MOPAC internal coordinates of N, CA, C and O (Angstrom, degrees):
PM7 1SCF
backbone

  N    0.0000 0     0.00 0     0.00 0    0    0    0
  C    1.4328 1     0.00 0     0.00 0    1    0    0
  C    1.5232 1   110.42 1     0.00 0    2    1    0
  O    1.2310 1   120.39 1   -47.67 1    3    2    1
  N    1.2916 1   116.86 1   132.33 1    3    2    1
  C    1.4478 1   120.61 1   176.37 1    5    3    2
  C    1.5240 1   109.82 1   -89.87 1    6    5    3
  O    1.2310 1   121.20 1   -36.03 1    7    6    5
  N    1.3321 1   115.32 1   143.97 1    7    6    5
  C    1.4826 1   117.29 1   177.60 1    9    7    6
  C    1.5104 1   108.39 1   -79.45 1   10    9    7
  O    1.2310 1   121.22 1   -39.13 1   11   10    9
  N    1.3269 1   115.28 1   140.87 1   11   10    9
  C    1.4623 1   122.26 1   178.26 1   13   11   10
  C    1.5302 1   106.85 1   -85.42 1   14   13   11
  O    1.2310 1   120.07 1   -68.33 1   15   14   13
  N    1.3139 1   117.46 1   111.67 1   15   14   13
  C    1.4559 1   122.35 1  -177.28 1   17   15   14
  C    1.5223 1   113.83 1   -63.46 1   18   17   15
  O    1.2310 1   119.99 1   164.90 1   19   18   17
  N    1.3369 1   117.63 1   -15.10 1   19   18   17
  C    1.4655 1   121.90 1  -178.16 1   21   19   18
  C    1.5197 1   112.85 1   -93.74 1   22   21   19
  O    1.2310 1   119.30 1   165.79 1   23   22   21
  N    1.3248 1   118.94 1   -14.21 1   23   22   21
  C    1.4462 1   120.17 1  -174.39 1   25   23   22
  C    1.5346 1   108.92 1  -117.25 1   26   25   23
  O    1.2310 1   121.01 1   -78.68 1   27   26   25
  N    1.3101 1   115.68 1   101.32 1   27   26   25
  C    1.4943 1   120.88 1   177.98 1   29   27   26
  C    1.5144 1   108.14 1   -79.06 1   30   29   27
  O    1.2310 1   120.72 1   -31.58 1   31   30   29
  N    1.3096 1   116.23 1   148.42 1   31   30   29
  C    1.4757 1   121.27 1  -177.54 1   33   31   30
  C    1.5524 1   109.57 1  -146.04 1   34   33   31
  O    1.2310 1   121.20 1   -34.71 1   35   34   33
  N    1.3281 1   115.32 1   145.29 1   35   34   33
  C    1.4696 1   118.98 1   176.08 1   37   35   34
  C    1.5292 1   110.35 1  -131.30 1   38   37   35
  O    1.2310 1   120.03 1  -162.09 1   39   38   37
  N    1.3295 1   117.54 1    17.91 1   39   38   37
  C    1.4523 1   121.80 1  -179.12 1   41   39   38
  C    1.5393 1   107.50 1   -93.88 1   42   41   39
  O    1.2310 1   121.40 1   -94.06 1   43   42   41
  N    1.3064 1   114.93 1    85.94 1   43   42   41
  C    1.4807 1   120.93 1  -171.40 1   45   43   42
  C    1.5052 1   113.98 1   -65.57 1   46   45   43
  O    1.2310 1   118.53 1   162.41 1   47   46   45
  N    1.3403 1   120.41 1   -17.59 1   47   46   45
  C    1.4433 1   120.84 1   179.92 1   49   47   46
  C    1.5494 1   112.67 1   -95.09 1   50   49   47
  O    1.2310 1   120.17 1  -165.93 1   51   50   49
  N    1.3176 1   117.28 1    14.07 1   51   50   49
  C    1.4940 1   122.04 1   176.42 1   53   51   50
  C    1.5247 1   108.73 1   -93.06 1   54   53   51
  O    1.2310 1   120.43 1   -39.07 1   55   54   53
  N    1.3086 1   116.79 1   140.93 1   55   54   53
  C    1.4832 1   119.88 1   179.55 1   57   55   54
  C    1.5244 1   112.34 1   -63.31 1   58   57   55
  O    1.2310 1   119.90 1   159.03 1   59   58   57
  N    1.3103 1   117.80 1   -20.97 1   59   58   57
  C    1.4748 1   120.81 1  -178.21 1   61   59   58
  C    1.5405 1   112.58 1   -93.04 1   62   61   59
  O    1.2310 1   119.62 1  -179.39 1   63   62   61
  N    1.3098 1   118.32 1     0.61 1   63   62   61
  C    1.4743 1   122.15 1  -179.74 1   65   63   62
  C    1.5067 1   109.44 1   -78.21 1   66   65   63
  O    1.2310 1   120.82 1   -48.99 1   67   66   65
  N    1.3550 1   116.04 1   131.01 1   67   66   65
  C    1.4707 1   121.69 1   174.10 1   69   67   66
  C    1.5094 1   109.32 1  -151.48 1   70   69   67
  O    1.2310 1   120.21 1   -72.03 1   71   70   69
  N    1.3348 1   117.21 1   107.97 1   71   70   69
  C    1.4603 1   123.38 1   174.10 1   73   71   70
  C    1.5395 1   112.70 1    53.75 1   74   73   71
  O    1.2310 1   120.91 1  -132.12 1   75   74   73
  N    1.3552 1   115.86 1    47.88 1   75   74   73
  C    1.4790 1   123.66 1   178.11 1   77   75   74
  C    1.5189 1   114.44 1    71.25 1   78   77   75
  O    1.2310 1   120.06 1  -160.36 1   79   78   77
  N    1.3176 1   117.50 1    19.64 1   79   78   77
  C    1.4556 1   122.08 1   176.28 1   81   79   78
  C    1.5261 1   110.68 1  -131.28 1   82   81   79
  O    1.2310 1   120.85 1   -22.79 1   83   82   81
  N    1.3118 1   115.98 1   157.21 1   83   82   81
  C    1.4589 1   122.36 1   176.47 1   85   83   82
  C    1.5311 1   108.62 1   -93.08 1   86   85   83
  O    1.2310 1   120.20 1   -51.55 1   87   86   85
  N    1.3453 1   117.22 1   128.45 1   87   86   85
  C    1.4721 1   120.61 1   179.57 1   89   87   86
  C    1.5242 1   112.27 1  -100.30 1   90   89   87
  O    1.2310 1   120.12 1  -175.26 1   91   90   89
  N    1.3398 1   117.38 1     4.74 1   91   90   89
  C    1.4579 1   120.42 1   178.55 1   93   91   90
  C    1.5414 1   109.10 1   -65.48 1   94   93   91
  O    1.2310 1   121.58 1   -36.26 1   95   94   93
  N    1.3016 1   114.58 1   143.74 1   95   94   93
  C    1.4969 1   120.42 1   179.11 1   97   95   94
  C    1.5431 1   109.60 1   -61.64 1   98   97   95
  O    1.2310 1   120.88 1   142.99 1   99   98   97
  N    1.3312 1   115.92 1   -37.01 1   99   98   97
  C    1.4698 1   121.54 1   177.04 1  101   99   98
  C    1.5281 1   106.99 1  -153.65 1  102  101   99
  O    1.2310 1   120.17 1   -20.50 1  103  102  101
  N    1.3129 1   117.28 1   159.50 1  103  102  101
  C    1.4644 1   120.71 1   178.10 1  105  103  102
  C    1.5219 1   108.61 1  -123.79 1  106  105  103
  O    1.2310 1   121.76 1   -22.19 1  107  106  105
  N    1.3248 1   114.23 1   157.81 1  107  106  105
  C    1.4647 1   122.39 1   174.43 1  109  107  106
  C    1.5176 1   108.28 1  -128.88 1  110  109  107
  O    1.2310 1   120.75 1   -52.37 1  111  110  109
  N    1.3219 1   116.16 1   127.63 1  111  110  109
  C    1.4479 1   122.70 1   177.71 1  113  111  110
  C    1.5153 1   107.27 1  -119.90 1  114  113  111
  O    1.2310 1   120.24 1   -52.27 1  115  114  113
  N    1.3246 1   117.16 1   127.73 1  115  114  113
  C    1.4636 1   122.53 1  -179.14 1  117  115  114
  C    1.5102 1   110.89 1  -120.30 1  118  117  115
  O    1.2310 1   121.40 1   -12.77 1  119  118  117
  N    1.3524 1   114.94 1   167.23 1  119  118  117
  C    1.4470 1   122.05 1   173.64 1  121  119  118
  C    1.5300 1   108.39 1   -72.14 1  122  121  119
  O    1.2310 1   120.63 1   -39.57 1  123  122  121
  N    1.2951 1   116.40 1   140.43 1  123  122  121
  C    1.4474 1   120.66 1  -178.70 1  125  123  122
  C    1.5489 1   110.46 1   -90.73 1  126  125  123
  O    1.2310 1   119.55 1   147.80 1  127  126  125
  N    1.3178 1   118.47 1   -32.20 1  127  126  125
  C    1.4626 1   122.22 1  -174.77 1  129  127  126
  C    1.5189 1   112.06 1  -129.99 1  130  129  127
  O    1.2310 1   119.42 1  -112.72 1  131  130  129
  N    1.2789 1   118.71 1    67.28 1  131  130  129
  C    1.4754 1   119.98 1   177.37 1  133  131  130
  C    1.5077 1   112.73 1   106.92 1  134  133  131
  O    1.2310 1   120.51 1    26.38 1  135  134  133
  N    1.3490 1   116.64 1  -153.62 1  135  134  133
  C    1.4469 1   120.79 1  -170.23 1  137  135  134
  C    1.5252 1   113.02 1   -96.76 1  138  137  135
  O    1.2310 1   118.85 1   161.41 1  139  138  137
  N    1.3262 1   119.80 1   -18.59 1  139  138  137
  C    1.4670 1   121.62 1  -178.56 1  141  139  138
  C    1.5461 1   109.96 1  -125.00 1  142  141  139
  O    1.2310 1   120.97 1   -36.74 1  143  142  141
  N    1.3255 1   115.74 1   143.26 1  143  142  141
  C    1.4410 1   121.68 1   174.37 1  145  143  142
  C    1.5227 1   110.15 1  -118.56 1  146  145  143
  O    1.2310 1   120.21 1   -41.91 1  147  146  145
  N    1.3045 1   117.21 1   138.09 1  147  146  145
  C    1.4617 1   120.99 1   178.39 1  149  147  146
  C    1.5223 1   112.91 1  -108.70 1  150  149  147
  O    1.2310 1   120.15 1   162.76 1  151  150  149
  N    1.3519 1   117.31 1   -17.24 1  151  150  149
  C    1.4533 1   122.04 1   177.68 1  153  151  150
  C    1.5384 1   108.99 1  -139.68 1  154  153  151
  O    1.2310 1   120.93 1   -13.78 1  155  154  153
  N    1.3050 1   115.84 1   166.22 1  155  154  153
  C    1.4789 1   119.02 1   177.43 1  157  155  154
  C    1.5139 1   111.50 1   -66.42 1  158  157  155
  O    1.2310 1   120.00 1   155.56 1  159  158  157
  N    1.3362 1   117.60 1   -24.44 1  159  158  157
  C    1.4749 1   120.23 1   177.37 1  161  159  158
  C    1.5198 1   112.51 1   -65.30 1  162  161  159
  O    1.2310 1   120.62 1   161.43 1  163  162  161
  N    1.3073 1   116.42 1   -18.57 1  163  162  161
  C    1.4490 1   121.77 1  -178.08 1  165  163  162
  C    1.5541 1   112.37 1   -94.49 1  166  165  163
  O    1.2310 1   120.89 1  -169.77 1  167  166  165
  N    1.3309 1   115.91 1    10.23 1  167  166  165
  C    1.4720 1   120.45 1   178.91 1  169  167  166
  C    1.5100 1   109.20 1  -117.23 1  170  169  167
  O    1.2310 1   120.98 1   -14.14 1  171  170  169
  N    1.3281 1   115.73 1   165.86 1  171  170  169
  C    1.4632 1   121.18 1   179.57 1  173  171  170
  C    1.5439 1   108.68 1  -144.20 1  174  173  171
  O    1.2310 1   121.18 1   -43.30 1  175  174  173
  N    1.3263 1   115.35 1   136.70 1  175  174  173
  C    1.4858 1   120.32 1   176.17 1  177  175  174
  C    1.5239 1   108.43 1   -81.66 1  178  177  175
  O    1.2310 1   120.60 1   -71.08 1  179  178  177
  N    1.2909 1   116.45 1   108.92 1  179  178  177
  C    1.4692 1   121.78 1  -179.24 1  181  179  178
  C    1.5103 1   110.90 1   -72.59 1  182  181  179
  O    1.2310 1   120.08 1   157.38 1  183  182  181
  N    1.3254 1   117.46 1   -22.62 1  183  182  181
  C    1.4510 1   122.95 1  -177.78 1  185  183  182
  C    1.5414 1   111.87 1   -72.25 1  186  185  183
  O    1.2310 1   119.85 1   157.66 1  187  186  185
  N    1.3061 1   117.90 1   -22.34 1  187  186  185
  C    1.4585 1   122.40 1  -176.50 1  189  187  186
  C    1.5095 1   112.12 1   -53.37 1  190  189  187
  O    1.2310 1   121.06 1   -49.04 1  191  190  189
  N    1.3216 1   115.57 1   130.96 1  191  190  189
  C    1.4705 1   122.43 1   174.06 1  193  191  190
  C    1.5188 1   106.78 1  -135.41 1  194  193  191
  O    1.2310 1   119.83 1   -56.86 1  195  194  193
  N    1.3459 1   117.93 1   123.14 1  195  194  193
  C    1.4939 1   118.99 1  -178.04 1  197  195  194
  C    1.5269 1   111.33 1   -68.86 1  198  197  195
  O    1.2310 1   121.68 1   -33.55 1  199  198  197
  N    1.3460 1   114.40 1   146.45 1  199  198  197
  C    1.4408 1   120.10 1   174.44 1  201  199  198
  C    1.5166 1   109.40 1   -69.09 1  202  201  199
  O    1.2310 1   120.74 1   -32.87 1  203  202  201
  N    1.3126 1   116.19 1   147.13 1  203  202  201
  C    1.4565 1   121.45 1   174.09 1  205  203  202
  C    1.5239 1   106.75 1   -88.58 1  206  205  203
  O    1.2310 1   120.00 1   -74.91 1  207  206  205
  N    1.3272 1   117.60 1   105.09 1  207  206  205
  C    1.4410 1   122.23 1  -173.93 1  209  207  206
  C    1.5280 1   112.77 1   -94.51 1  210  209  207
  O    1.2310 1   120.12 1  -156.27 1  211  210  209
  N    1.2938 1   117.37 1    23.73 1  211  210  209
  C    1.4689 1   120.18 1   179.39 1  213  211  210
  C    1.4983 1   111.55 1   -72.05 1  214  213  211
  O    1.2310 1   120.10 1   180.00 1  215  214  213

């Protein structure tokens, strides 16, 4: 997977995290609480997948 130079990331437990970048081919961000968001806290990255640390 190549890192996307345009999408910075700091979620180290995501399978797409690599050296502070997102390696996902594309990302999806949705509203967390209804149809409108006023802050980043009200959004959620739907692309996030936790690493399997077993």
